[in-house]
C-alpha positions, -999 to +999 in steps of 0.1 A: +552+197-435+533+224-459+511+237-431+533+235-402+533+269-396+496+278-393+482+287-354+452+261-352+426+281-326+407+248-333+390+232-364+356+244-370+331+220-384+295+230-396+271+204-403+250+222-431+242+191-448+218+181-418+189+204-430+171+189-457+187+201-498+163+220-510+173+247-529+201+253-562+221+268-530+231+253-500+225+271-467+252+298-455+278+284-428+292+307-409+324+308-391+341+338-371+362+350-400+331+348-431+309+322-440+305+300-474+281+281-491+275+263-523+254+280-557+246+262-586+228+268-620+209+245-611+205+228-648+234+205-666+246+220-695+243+196-729+277+179-715+261+167-688+274+198-662+263+215-636+282+248-631+284+265-595+307+285-572+317+275-538+307+314-526+329+329-500+321+358-481+348+369-465+350+399-431+372+424-429+406+422-421+400+381-430+422+364-458+421+326-477+440+309-502+446+300-534+452+263-552+485+264-538+494+288-507+526+282-500+539+258-477+516+274-445+485+275-459+451+253-466+441+255-502+406+247-506+390+219-513+359+196-526+348+159-512+317+151-531+324+113-526+286+115-503+270+131-536+244+114-561+253+110-598+281+132-593+312+121-608+335+145-604+339+185-590+368+207-604+374+241-584+384+265-604+405+298-590+403+334-605+441+355-600+451+358-565+470+379-551+507+379-531+507+387-494+528+386-469+519+381-432+559+382-417+557+336-421+561+344-453+550+350-486+517+336-502+484+332-530+453+346-520+425+363-519+416+393-490+378+399-501+351+377-508+353+358-533+335+330-558+355+300-568+336+285-598+329+246-592+320+223-625+302+193-611+302+164-641+270+139-639+278+101-636+245+097-657+233+127-674+198+133-679+192+113-638+186+134-612+220+147-589+225+158-553+254+173-540+269+161-505+303+182-503+324+180-475+341+219-475+373+219-463+393+259-468+418+279-443+405+319-442+434+339-419+433+373-397+461+374-378+458+338-376+447+304-395+412+286-396+405+258-404+372+257-418+353+227-420+323+221-431+299+197-451+268+218-475+240+197-496+225+207-524+194+193-544+202+213-583+171+199-594+145+220-567+153+254-581+163+249-618+151+281-628+168+305-602+179+335-621+201+349-591+218+318-583+227+317-626+240+355-626+265+347-598+277+318-610+280+335-646+295+367-626+323+342-611+326+324-646+340+359-659+368+362-630+386+333-642+423+338-663+422+339-697+436+314-724+477+324-722+488+332-758+518+349-770+516+382-766+505+374-727+516+340-708+557+329-701+580+307-717+605+287-699+641+295-693+675+274-690+670+266-649+682+235-630+673+210-605+665+230-578+654+265-599+624+272-623+632+298-645+606+317-666+604+353-688+567+368-685+547+385-717+530+409-704+506+444-718+508+474-700+528+481-673+557+454-662+558+463-626+520+454-620+532+419-636+529+384-611+535+351-618+518+319-595+525+286-601+507+259-583+531+232-568+511+196-574+525+162-583+547+163-556+562+196-566+568+223-538+575+258-549+587+292-527+579+326-533+589+339-576+616+369-574+616+388-601+644+408-617+645+431-650+672+432-676+671+445-708+639+449-715+628+411-701+608+404-671+623+374-658+606+352-627+630+327-606+612+307-583+628+282-563+616+245-566+617+235-524+606+198-536+598+171-565+587+137-567+614+114-575+605+107-613+597+136-633+561+134-645+555+126-685+523+139-684+506+172-681+521+200-663+527+226-639+491+249-636+505+289-635+487+321-634+498+355-650+484+387-641+490+421-651+474+456-644+453+443-675+439+418-669+451+378-660+460+347-680+469+308-672+482+277-688+504+243-677+537+249-680+564+214-685+572+196-655+611+214-640 
């Protein structure tokens, strides 16, 4: 089971949305290891999308997870089904770091992080309110699932320069699209192994590869090797769907001292 290694002291509940939504950002919800809120730009863009961030202010020594935290973590999640005029919410993730807590290796963040969120309006031009159930894990020596509800009325403060600046800064931290000199290529593997070769400018020792298990795929920690000037990551496939999907692909991020890129891999 994916989260069986978490030692749970108790699920932390907070009902911040019991307070009226009065601004383009929500109130902070405080937990043992930090605090979390939603921030938006207020105004939708021309495509009918409102940009925002899930703002996670971790206390020193605490960590939280990337989109795929490994076999023992809780990835950040948003449920916006209680919102008004919001059709969809997509989380994006800055490049993570590799962590090893003694139980396993996982991907995440050991400092405050703002995860960009794109909210799509059902009816552009009409008022919208965001009522989001947030679920994430934060860890020190143990991991605590944090569950809370955050509300935002973006139209109530549409010209908040501070909130807009925070969202702009968070968007700037996202990986760039992969390119020929900075990205990966898939090498022959087998049913139980994904093998990729990484191309990256700068020091190869600084390069790391992260892949997100989705569509019933589950991966172990990548193992790196270098031979004949080539940097290769071999990734165990711990679980996979009974039939290989034919649409889309698997999200990956490649990081180095020179920055980060992301893209989609064909399903192995």
